[in-house]
C-alpha positions in Angstrom: -86.7 -203.4 3.7 -83.8 -205.7 3.1 -84.9 -209.3 2.8 -84.0 -212.6 1.1 -82.3 -212.8 -2.3 -84.6 -212.8 -5.3 -82.7 -211.3 -8.2 -79.3 -211.4 -9.8 -77.9 -208.2 -8.2 -79.3 -206.2 -5.3 -78.3 -202.5 -5.0 -78.8 -200.9 -1.6 -80.0 -197.3 -1.3 -79.1 -195.1 1.8 -81.9 -193.8 4.0 -80.8 -190.1 3.7 -80.2 -189.3 0.0 -78.9 -185.8 -0.7 -82.4 -185.0 -2.2 -85.4 -187.2 -3.0 -85.1 -188.4 -6.6 -87.8 -187.1 -9.0 -90.6 -189.4 -10.3 -89.0 -192.1 -12.5 -85.5 -191.4 -11.2 -85.0 -194.7 -9.5 -86.4 -196.6 -12.5 -83.8 -194.8 -14.6 -81.1 -195.8 -12.0 -82.2 -199.5 -12.2 -82.1 -199.5 -16.0 -78.6 -197.9 -16.1 -77.2 -200.3 -13.5 -78.7 -203.3 -15.3 -77.2 -202.2 -18.5 -73.8 -201.7 -17.0 -73.8 -205.1 -15.3 -75.6 -207.0 -18.0 -77.8 -208.5 -15.3 -81.1 -207.8 -13.6 -80.8 -205.3 -10.7 -83.2 -204.7 -7.8 -83.0 -201.5 -5.8 -83.4 -202.0 -2.0 -84.0 -199.1 0.3 -82.4 -199.5 3.8 -84.3 -197.9 6.8 -81.1 -196.7 8.4 -77.3 -196.8 7.8 -76.8 -199.6 10.3 -78.9 -202.0 8.3 -77.4 -200.7 5.0 -74.0 -201.7 6.2 -75.3 -205.0 7.7 -77.0 -205.9 4.4 -73.7 -205.4 2.5 -71.7 -207.3 5.1 -74.1 -210.3 5.1 -74.4 -210.5 1.3 -78.1 -209.5 1.2 -77.1 -206.7 -1.1 -74.2 -206.8 -3.5 -73.4 -203.1 -3.9 -74.6 -199.9 -2.1 -74.8 -196.2 -2.6 -73.4 -195.3 0.8 -72.9 -192.1 2.8 -69.2 -191.4 3.9 -69.2 -193.1 7.3 -70.9 -196.2 5.9 -68.2 -196.3 3.2 -65.6 -196.3 6.0 -67.3 -199.1 7.9 -67.7 -201.2 4.8 -64.0 -200.7 3.8 -63.1 -202.0 7.3 -65.2 -205.1 6.5 -63.4 -205.8 3.2 -65.7 -204.0 0.8 -64.3 -201.8 -2.0 -65.4 -198.3 -2.9 -65.6 -198.4 -6.7 -66.6 -194.8 -7.4 -67.0 -191.6 -5.4 -69.2 -188.7 -6.3 -67.9 -185.4 -7.6 -70.4 -182.6 -6.7 -70.0 -179.0 -7.8 -66.6 -179.8 -9.0 -65.4 -181.1 -5.6 -64.9 -184.4 -3.8 -65.8 -182.9 -0.4 -68.5 -181.0 1.4 -68.9 -179.0 4.5 -71.7 -178.9 7.0 -73.6 -175.8 8.2 -75.7 -175.4 11.3 -78.6 -173.1 10.5 -81.3 -171.3 12.4 -84.3 -169.2 11.4 -83.8 -165.5 10.9 -85.2 -164.8 14.3 -83.4 -167.7 16.0 -80.3 -167.8 18.2 -77.7 -165.3 17.0 -74.6 -167.1 18.2 -73.4 -170.4 19.7 -73.6 -169.1 23.2 -77.3 -168.8 22.8 -77.8 -172.5 22.0 -78.1 -174.0 25.5 -81.7 -175.2 26.0 -82.6 -175.2 22.3 -83.7 -178.0 20.0 -81.7 -179.4 17.1 -82.8 -181.2 14.0 -80.1 -183.8 12.9 -80.3 -186.1 9.9 -78.9 -189.4 11.0 -76.4 -190.5 13.5 -74.2 -191.8 10.7 -74.6 -188.7 8.5 -71.3 -186.8 8.1 -72.7 -183.4 7.2 -76.1 -184.1 8.9 -74.6 -184.9 12.3 -71.0 -185.9 12.7 -69.2 -182.9 11.4 -71.4 -180.2 13.1 -71.5 -182.2 16.3 -67.7 -182.5 16.4 -67.4 -178.8 15.6 -69.8 -177.8 18.4 -67.8 -180.0 20.8 -64.5 -178.4 19.7 -66.1 -174.9 20.3 -67.0 -175.9 23.9 -70.7 -176.7 23.2 -71.0 -180.5 23.3 -74.4 -181.4 21.9 -75.4 -183.6 24.8 -75.0 -180.8 27.3 -76.1 -177.9 24.9 -79.4 -179.0 23.5 -82.6 -179.6 25.3 -83.8 -181.9 22.6 -81.9 -183.7 19.8 -84.1 -185.3 17.0 -82.9 -187.4 14.0 -85.3 -186.8 11.1 -83.8 -189.2 8.6 -83.3 -186.7 5.7 -82.0 -183.2 5.1 -85.4 -182.1 3.8 -87.2 -183.4 7.0 -84.6 -181.7 9.2 -85.0 -178.4 7.4 -88.8 -178.7 7.4 -88.7 -179.2 11.2 -86.6 -176.0 11.6 -88.9 -173.9 9.3 -92.0 -175.3 11.0 -90.7 -174.2 14.5 -90.3 -177.8 15.7 -86.5 -177.2 16.0 -84.4 -174.2 16.7 -81.3 -175.2 14.6 -80.7 -177.8 11.9 -77.7 -179.4 10.1 -77.4 -179.2 6.4 -74.7 -179.7 3.8 -72.8 -176.8 2.3 -70.3 -176.3 -0.6 -66.7 -177.2 0.2 -65.5 -173.6 -0.5 -66.9 -170.2 -1.0 -69.0 -167.7 0.9 -72.4 -169.1 -0.1 -72.7 -171.5 2.8 -76.5 -171.7 2.4 -76.4 -173.1 -1.1 -77.4 -176.5 0.3 -80.4 -175.0 2.0 -81.7 -173.7 -1.4 -80.9 -177.0 -3.0 -83.0 -179.0 -0.5 -85.9 -176.5 -0.4 -85.6 -173.8 -3.1 -86.2 -170.3 -1.7 -85.6 -171.3 1.9 -82.2 -169.7 2.1 -83.6 -166.3 2.8 -85.5 -167.7 5.8 -82.4 -169.0 7.7 -78.9 -167.9 8.6 -75.7 -169.8 9.4 -74.5 -170.2 12.9 -71.6 -172.6 12.3 -69.7 -173.8 9.3 -67.5 -176.9 9.6 -64.4 -178.2 8.0 -64.6 -180.5 4.9 -65.3 -184.2 4.6 -65.7 -186.6 1.7 -68.9 -187.2 -0.3 -71.0 -190.4 -0.7 -69.8 -193.2 -2.9 -70.7 -196.5 -4.5 -69.4 -199.6 -2.7 -69.0 -203.1 -4.0 -69.9 -205.6 -1.2 -67.7 -208.7 -0.7 -70.5 -210.8 -2.3 -70.2 -209.0 -5.7 -68.1 -211.0 -8.1 -64.8 -209.1 -9.1 -65.8 -209.0 -12.7 -69.2 -207.4 -11.8 -67.3 -204.9 -9.7 -65.2 -203.9 -12.7 -68.4 -203.6 -14.8 -70.1 -201.5 -12.2 -67.1 -199.2 -11.8 -66.8 -198.8 -15.6 -70.5 -198.0 -15.9 -70.4 -195.4 -13.2 -67.2 -193.7 -14.4 -68.7 -193.5 -17.9 -72.2 -192.3 -16.9 -71.9 -189.0 -18.6 -71.5 -190.7 -22.0 -74.6 -192.8 -21.7 -78.0 -191.7 -23.1 -79.6 -191.5 -19.7 -76.4 -190.8 -17.8 -76.4 -187.0 -17.5 -80.0 -187.0 -16.3 -79.3 -189.7 -13.8 -76.2 -187.9 -12.5 -78.2 -184.6 -12.2 -81.5 -185.8 -10.8 -80.7 -188.9 -8.8 -77.0 -188.7 -7.7 -77.0 -184.9 -7.7 -73.4 -185.3 -9.0 -71.3 -183.9 -11.8 -69.7 -187.3 -12.4 -68.1 -190.2 -10.6 -64.4 -190.8 -10.2 -62.3 -193.7 -8.9 -61.6 -193.9 -5.2 -58.2 -194.6 -3.6 -58.0 -197.8 -1.6 -59.2 -197.4 2.0 -59.8 -193.7 1.3 -62.7 -193.5 3.8 -61.2 -195.4 6.8 -60.1 -192.3 8.6 -63.7 -191.2 9.0 -64.2 -193.9 11.7 -62.4 -191.5 14.1 -65.2 -188.9 13.5 -67.8 -191.2 14.9 -65.7 -192.1 17.9 -65.0 -188.4 18.6 -68.7 -187.6 18.7 -69.9 -190.6 20.6 
């Protein structure tokens, strides 16, 4: 929970990470960030994206690992994206709406079913598939009997596999035929239990954002440390196990602002 200031630098974590870090992963993240900044770092988990953005806006955290829409909102508030993730060689991801093998076979069979979303601000866990459904003539509010936000990709997939939902939203590779690769990444072996109903267009990945409260010199150090992670002793393991990324790259100014239209299109 975000609270009062107590350490030199506070780093906010999003509520819906691509995957839960393994034991010791967050401690490794704190060590690497502290080394890059030369200052003590505290990790702060936000309960939802709204409070993650508010914490950065108000200065209660100095930098955040943010999902794409949160990046867009923070850019609009004067924050700076210092590094964006590269995953599977790409800067973008698609979303896929999946069902169990015995579930609805086509979009026309969705009315009256239950959907498992991730978070209202999740690009691949809600916004992209919801917009794609609307464009296909199946707006979620009129299509689904029940819409539930589970807070993480794993929880949404678990709800589907347990029969608590009929369809679920997951992330998918930006190109290629293996649109269920994200399913197997979240829960290995589960890809054979589901099938794809809808695959969306592409959107950008998560990024690291320097809040307005972070001193410019610290922002430069943070960016330098993130872009050079692969060369650090703990860097490759941190990239693989925590960020689930190949590497980080610099982001163009205001590169996420266009995503604000996605939220308006769905809501």
